[in-house]
C-alpha positions as CSV (number, residue, x, y, z in Angstrom):
1,X,-30.1,79.1,13.6
2,X,-27.1,76.7,13.8
3,X,-27.5,73.5,11.6
4,X,-28.1,70.3,13.4
5,X,-25.1,67.9,13.3
6,X,-26.1,64.7,11.6
7,X,-26.2,61.6,13.8
8,X,-24.1,58.6,13.0
9,X,-26.2,55.6,11.9
10,X,-26.0,52.7,14.3
11,X,-26.4,50.3,11.3
12,X,-23.3,51.8,9.7
13,X,-21.3,51.5,12.9
14,X,-22.5,47.9,13.3
15,X,-21.5,47.1,9.7
16,X,-18.0,48.4,10.3
17,X,-17.5,46.5,13.6
18,X,-19.0,43.3,12.2
19,X,-16.9,43.6,9.0
20,X,-13.8,43.7,11.1
21,X,-14.8,40.4,12.9
22,X,-16.1,39.1,9.6
23,X,-12.6,38.7,8.3
24,X,-12.4,35.6,10.5
25,X,-16.1,34.6,10.8
26,X,-18.6,33.9,8.1
27,X,-21.6,34.7,10.4
28,X,-20.4,38.3,11.2
29,X,-19.4,38.8,7.6
30,X,-23.0,38.1,6.5
31,X,-24.3,40.5,9.2
32,X,-21.8,43.2,8.1
33,X,-23.1,43.0,4.6
34,X,-26.7,43.1,5.6
35,X,-26.2,46.0,8.1
36,X,-24.0,47.9,5.6
37,X,-26.7,47.9,2.9
38,X,-29.4,48.9,5.4
39,X,-27.2,51.6,6.8
40,X,-26.4,53.1,3.4
41,X,-30.0,53.1,2.5
42,X,-30.9,54.9,5.7
43,X,-28.2,57.5,5.2
44,X,-29.3,58.2,1.6
45,X,-32.9,58.6,2.5
46,X,-32.3,60.7,5.7
47,X,-31.9,64.0,3.9
48,X,-28.6,64.6,5.7
49,X,-29.9,63.8,9.1
50,X,-27.8,60.6,9.3
51,X,-24.1,60.1,8.7
52,X,-21.8,57.0,8.6
53,X,-21.9,56.1,4.9
54,X,-18.1,55.6,4.8
55,X,-18.2,53.2,7.7
56,X,-21.0,51.3,6.0
57,X,-18.9,51.1,2.8
58,X,-15.9,49.9,4.8
59,X,-18.1,47.3,6.6
60,X,-19.4,46.1,3.2
61,X,-15.9,45.7,1.8
62,X,-14.7,43.7,4.8
63,X,-17.9,41.7,5.0
64,X,-17.7,40.7,1.3
65,X,-14.0,39.9,1.7
66,X,-14.7,37.9,4.8
67,X,-17.4,35.9,2.9
68,X,-14.8,35.3,0.1
69,X,-12.2,34.0,2.6
70,X,-14.8,31.8,4.3
71,X,-16.0,30.5,1.0
72,X,-12.4,29.6,-0.1
73,X,-11.8,27.9,3.2
74,X,-15.0,25.9,3.0
75,X,-14.2,24.9,-0.6
76,X,-10.7,23.8,0.5
77,X,-12.0,21.8,3.4
78,X,-14.7,20.2,1.2
79,X,-12.1,19.2,-1.4
80,X,-9.8,17.9,1.3
81,X,-12.7,15.9,2.8
82,X,-13.5,14.4,-0.6
83,X,-9.9,13.6,-1.1
84,X,-9.7,11.8,2.2
85,X,-12.9,9.9,1.4
86,X,-11.5,8.9,-1.9
87,X,-8.2,7.7,-0.4
88,X,-10.1,5.8,2.3
89,X,-12.3,4.1,-0.4
90,X,-9.2,3.3,-2.5
91,X,-7.5,1.8,0.5
92,X,-10.2,-0.8,0.7
93,X,-9.7,-1.9,-2.9
94,X,-7.1,-4.0,-4.7
95,X,-4.2,-2.3,-6.4
96,X,-4.6,-1.5,-10.0
97,X,-1.8,-3.9,-11.1
98,X,-3.2,-4.2,-14.6
99,X,-2.4,-0.6,-15.3
100,X,1.3,-1.2,-14.8
101,X,2.9,-2.4,-18.0
102,X,4.5,-5.8,-18.2
103,X,8.2,-5.3,-19.2
104,X,10.1,-7.2,-21.9
105,X,11.1,-10.7,-20.6
106,X,14.7,-11.8,-21.2
107,X,15.6,-15.3,-22.3
108,X,16.4,-18.1,-19.8
109,X,19.8,-17.7,-18.1
110,X,22.8,-20.0,-18.1
111,X,22.3,-22.5,-15.3
112,X,24.8,-23.9,-12.8
113,X,24.4,-26.8,-10.3
114,X,23.4,-26.0,-6.8
115,X,23.1,-28.4,-3.9
116,X,23.8,-32.1,-4.2
117,X,20.6,-33.3,-5.8
118,X,21.0,-32.2,-9.4
119,X,19.1,-28.9,-9.1
120,X,20.2,-26.1,-11.4
121,X,20.0,-22.3,-10.8
122,X,20.5,-19.2,-12.9
123,X,20.0,-15.5,-12.5
124,X,18.2,-13.3,-15.0
125,X,17.8,-9.5,-15.0
126,X,14.8,-7.6,-16.2
127,X,16.1,-4.2,-17.4
128,X,13.4,-2.5,-19.4
129,X,13.2,1.0,-17.9
130,X,12.8,2.7,-14.5
131,X,9.1,2.2,-13.9
132,X,7.6,-0.3,-11.4
133,X,8.9,-3.8,-11.9
134,X,11.0,-2.7,-14.9
135,X,14.3,-3.3,-13.2
136,X,14.5,-6.5,-11.1
137,X,16.3,-9.8,-10.7
138,X,15.0,-13.3,-10.7
139,X,16.8,-16.5,-9.8
140,X,15.4,-19.5,-11.7
141,X,15.7,-23.0,-10.1
142,X,15.0,-26.1,-12.1
143,X,14.7,-29.7,-10.8
144,X,17.0,-32.5,-12.1
145,X,16.5,-34.0,-15.5
146,X,14.8,-32.7,-18.7
147,X,11.2,-32.1,-17.8
148,X,8.5,-32.4,-20.5
149,X,6.4,-29.3,-21.4
150,X,3.7,-28.6,-18.9
151,X,5.0,-31.3,-16.5
152,X,6.1,-29.1,-13.5
153,X,4.5,-27.2,-10.7
154,X,6.1,-23.8,-10.0
155,X,6.6,-21.7,-6.9
156,X,7.2,-18.0,-6.9
157,X,9.1,-16.8,-3.8
158,X,10.0,-13.3,-2.7
159,X,12.8,-12.4,-0.2
160,X,11.9,-11.9,3.4
161,X,13.2,-9.4,6.0
162,X,11.6,-6.1,4.9
163,X,9.6,-3.7,7.1
164,X,6.5,-3.9,4.9
165,X,7.3,-0.4,3.6
166,X,10.2,-1.2,1.4
167,X,11.5,-3.9,-1.0
168,X,14.5,-6.1,-1.3
169,X,16.9,-6.5,-4.2
170,X,18.7,-9.7,-5.2
171,X,21.3,-9.0,-7.9
172,X,23.3,-11.9,-9.5
173,X,23.9,-15.1,-7.6
174,X,26.2,-14.5,-4.7
175,X,26.9,-15.0,-1.0
176,X,23.4,-13.9,0.1
177,X,21.7,-16.8,-1.6
178,X,18.3,-17.8,-0.3
179,X,18.8,-21.4,-1.3
180,X,17.4,-22.7,2.0
181,X,14.0,-21.2,1.1
182,X,14.0,-22.2,-2.6
183,X,16.0,-25.4,-3.0
184,X,13.5,-27.7,-1.2
185,X,10.8,-27.0,-3.8
186,X,13.2,-27.7,-6.7
187,X,14.5,-30.8,-5.0
188,X,10.9,-31.9,-4.7
189,X,10.6,-31.6,-8.5
190,X,9.2,-28.1,-8.9
191,X,10.4,-25.0,-10.7
192,X,11.1,-22.0,-8.6
193,X,11.3,-18.3,-9.4
194,X,12.9,-16.2,-6.7
195,X,12.2,-12.6,-7.5
196,X,13.3,-9.2,-6.1
197,X,11.0,-6.5,-4.8
198,X,11.1,-2.9,-5.8
199,X,12.1,-0.3,-3.2
200,X,15.2,-1.6,-1.4
201,X,16.6,1.0,1.0
202,X,20.1,1.9,-0.1
203,X,21.2,3.6,3.2
204,X,19.5,2.6,6.4
205,X,20.8,5.8,8.2
206,X,19.4,8.1,5.6
207,X,15.7,9.2,5.9
208,X,15.6,10.2,2.2
209,X,16.7,6.7,1.2
210,X,13.8,5.3,3.3
211,X,11.3,7.6,1.6
212,X,12.6,6.7,-1.9
213,X,12.4,3.0,-1.0
214,X,8.9,3.4,0.3
215,X,7.8,5.3,-2.9
216,X,9.2,2.6,-5.2
217,X,7.6,-0.1,-3.1
218,X,4.3,1.7,-3.1
219,X,4.5,2.2,-6.9
220,X,5.1,-1.5,-7.3
221,X,1.8,-2.1,-5.4
222,X,3.7,-3.5,-2.3
223,X,5.6,-5.9,-4.5
224,X,2.6,-7.4,-6.3
225,X,3.9,-6.0,-9.6
226,X,7.1,-7.9,-9.1
227,X,5.2,-11.1,-8.4
228,X,3.1,-10.5,-11.5
229,X,6.3,-10.1,-13.5
230,X,7.7,-13.4,-12.2
231,X,4.4,-15.0,-13.1
232,X,4.6,-13.6,-16.6
233,X,8.1,-14.8,-17.0
234,X,7.0,-18.4,-16.3
235,X,4.2,-18.0,-18.8
236,X,6.5,-16.7,-21.5
237,X,9.9,-18.4,-20.9
238,X,9.3,-21.7,-19.0
239,X,7.2,-24.1,-21.1
240,X,8.0,-27.0,-18.8
241,X,5.7,-25.5,-16.2
242,X,2.0,-26.4,-16.1
243,X,0.4,-22.9,-15.9
244,X,-2.5,-24.2,-13.8
245,X,-0.1,-25.2,-11.1
246,X,1.8,-22.0,-10.1
247,X,1.9,-21.0,-6.5
248,X,3.2,-18.1,-4.5
249,X,5.2,-18.6,-1.3
250,X,7.1,-16.6,1.3
251,X,8.2,-16.3,4.9
252,X,7.5,-13.3,7.2
253,X,7.2,-10.1,5.1
254,X,7.5,-12.3,2.0
255,X,4.6,-14.3,3.4
256,X,2.6,-11.1,3.6
257,X,3.4,-10.4,-0.1
258,X,2.5,-14.0,-1.0
259,X,-0.9,-13.6,0.5
260,X,-1.4,-10.1,-1.1
261,X,-0.3,-11.5,-4.4
262,X,-2.8,-14.4,-4.1
263,X,-5.7,-11.9,-3.5
264,X,-4.7,-10.0,-6.7
265,X,-3.9,-12.8,-9.0
266,X,-6.5,-15.4,-10.0
267,X,-4.0,-17.2,-12.3
268,X,-2.2,-18.5,-9.2
269,X,-3.2,-22.0,-8.1
270,X,-2.8,-21.0,-4.4
271,X,-0.7,-19.1,-1.9
272,X,1.6,-20.2,0.9
273,X,2.6,-18.0,3.8
274,X,5.0,-18.9,6.7
275,X,4.7,-16.7,9.7
276,X,3.2,-13.7,7.8
277,X,2.1,-10.4,9.1
278,X,-1.4,-10.7,7.6
279,X,-2.7,-7.5,9.2
280,X,-0.3,-4.8,8.0
281,X,-2.2,-2.0,9.8
282,X,-2.0,-3.8,13.1
283,X,1.7,-4.5,12.5
284,X,2.5,-0.8,11.6
285,X,0.1,0.9,14.0
286,X,2.8,2.4,16.2
287,X,4.5,3.9,13.2
288,X,1.1,5.1,11.7
289,X,0.3,6.9,14.9
290,X,3.7,8.7,15.0
291,X,3.3,12.5,14.5
292,X,4.5,13.8,11.1
293,X,4.9,10.3,9.8
294,X,3.5,11.3,6.4
295,X,6.5,13.5,5.8
296,X,8.6,10.4,5.6
297,X,6.0,7.9,4.3
298,X,3.2,9.8,2.5
299,X,-0.3,8.4,3.1
300,X,1.2,5.5,5.0
301,X,-2.1,4.8,6.8
302,X,-4.0,4.2,3.6
303,X,-1.1,2.3,2.0
304,X,-0.9,0.0,5.0
305,X,-4.6,-0.8,4.8
306,X,-4.4,-1.4,1.0
307,X,-1.3,-3.6,1.2
308,X,-2.8,-5.7,4.0
309,X,-4.0,-9.2,3.2
310,X,-6.6,-8.8,6.0
311,X,-8.2,-6.0,4.0
312,X,-8.9,-8.3,1.1
313,X,-10.1,-11.5,2.6
314,X,-13.1,-11.5,0.3
315,X,-10.8,-11.6,-2.7
316,X,-9.2,-15.0,-2.1
317,X,-10.5,-17.3,-4.8
318,X,-7.7,-19.9,-4.6
319,X,-6.6,-22.1,-1.7
320,X,-4.3,-20.8,1.0
321,X,-1.8,-22.6,3.2
322,X,-0.7,-20.9,6.5
323,X,2.1,-22.0,8.8
324,X,3.2,-20.5,12.2
325,X,5.1,-21.4,15.3
326,X,3.3,-21.1,18.6
327,X,6.3,-19.4,20.3
328,X,7.0,-16.9,17.4
329,X,8.1,-13.7,19.2
330,X,8.3,-11.7,15.9
331,X,4.7,-12.2,14.7
332,X,2.3,-13.7,17.2
333,X,0.7,-17.0,16.0
334,X,-2.7,-15.8,17.1
335,X,-2.6,-13.1,14.3
336,X,-2.3,-15.9,11.7
337,X,-5.1,-17.8,13.4
338,X,-7.3,-14.6,13.3
339,X,-6.5,-14.3,9.6
340,X,-7.4,-17.9,8.9
341,X,-10.7,-17.4,10.7
342,X,-11.4,-14.3,8.6
343,X,-10.7,-16.2,5.4
344,X,-12.9,-19.1,6.4
345,X,-15.7,-16.7,7.3
346,X,-15.3,-15.2,3.8
347,X,-15.7,-18.7,2.2
348,X,-12.0,-19.3,1.3
349,X,-10.3,-22.7,1.3
350,X,-7.7,-22.4,4.1
351,X,-5.3,-24.9,5.6
352,X,-3.6,-23.8,8.9
353,X,-0.8,-25.6,10.6
354,X,0.7,-24.5,13.9
355,X,4.0,-25.7,15.1
356,X,4.6,-25.9,18.9
357,X,8.0,-24.3,19.1
358,X,11.0,-23.1,17.2
359,X,10.5,-19.3,16.9
360,X,10.1,-17.2,13.8
361,X,12.5,-18.8,11.3
362,X,13.7,-22.4,12.0
363,X,10.2,-24.1,12.0
364,X,9.7,-22.6,8.5
365,X,12.7,-24.5,7.3
366,X,12.3,-27.8,9.2
367,X,8.5,-28.1,9.2
368,X,6.8,-25.3,7.2
369,X,8.3,-25.8,3.7
370,X,8.0,-29.6,3.8
371,X,4.4,-29.2,4.8
372,X,3.9,-26.6,2.1
373,X,5.4,-29.0,-0.5
374,X,3.0,-31.8,0.6
375,X,0.1,-29.3,0.5
376,X,1.0,-28.4,-3.2
377,X,1.1,-32.1,-4.1
378,X,-2.3,-32.6,-2.5
379,X,-3.8,-29.8,-4.6
């Protein structure tokens, strides 16, 4: 009698087929393992009547490998999700400025006269390393006369004209002086520190230069580290300043920094911002939505949120003065009005002044700074 040919186990066949699909799917990988073990058990207990053990073993190998692949993928996705959640949470917090070391402060510079009202100005360079805020320039303006210790108010001013993703250098005194934005305070009897911001773009045509500028600006906490250094300089080298009467000020992007600085620094007596972009996310939304933007500006969405004064309205513990022109075509005046409303809702002390016309720059010079000076005096 001829021997009966053993039948192939359907469970073993199913394990092999499901194992193949299981290389891409966790569900079929699980079924491949289950059917593989059941198929092997049936073959072993069949007394030779069933075949297909090899297919079951192959199904088991592919099933377990599929489970491993799926497990790794899930772990990566979980870790990525946690990373995104962490970055989103960090984006809502203030920068950790205290973790950035304060550099050594040089002595006061030699001063020279500027303008026709007896104001003196000198440039000083911080050169203490290559970290955030460790290489920067400051121009010091002092009012006429020989002020007594603790007799002056002081205003810390940053340069305007950045794209909110990079900084601006100063260098020694030269043809690009910002005297129009600094002299009025000094002529009104106040000390002024005009300070550079880390992250100047060296070559506007070079994408790599933009990325380097962005990274330096980001590491300097959107310029807050530079403002902190200017404040420390006043504390350590300018005894004529009353340390309870130090204000930040700035126009346009420097106004944005002045507000951000005010949210971070309780030692400031207040913050002044002329035509600022107070909502950085709104200002940069088109760039943020650009495909592959993170290749040029890593994590720009989170940085824009974290560097936005609007994100930190609850952190303003000192008075704020806001100025804007109604016909400003660079930054709409209603954005500053929205920011003022948000500050008031958070319980902040806010003064808002709107000029009827003049555009983005001229009203700041003719109306804004004089109003800011009067506001400081009123404090």
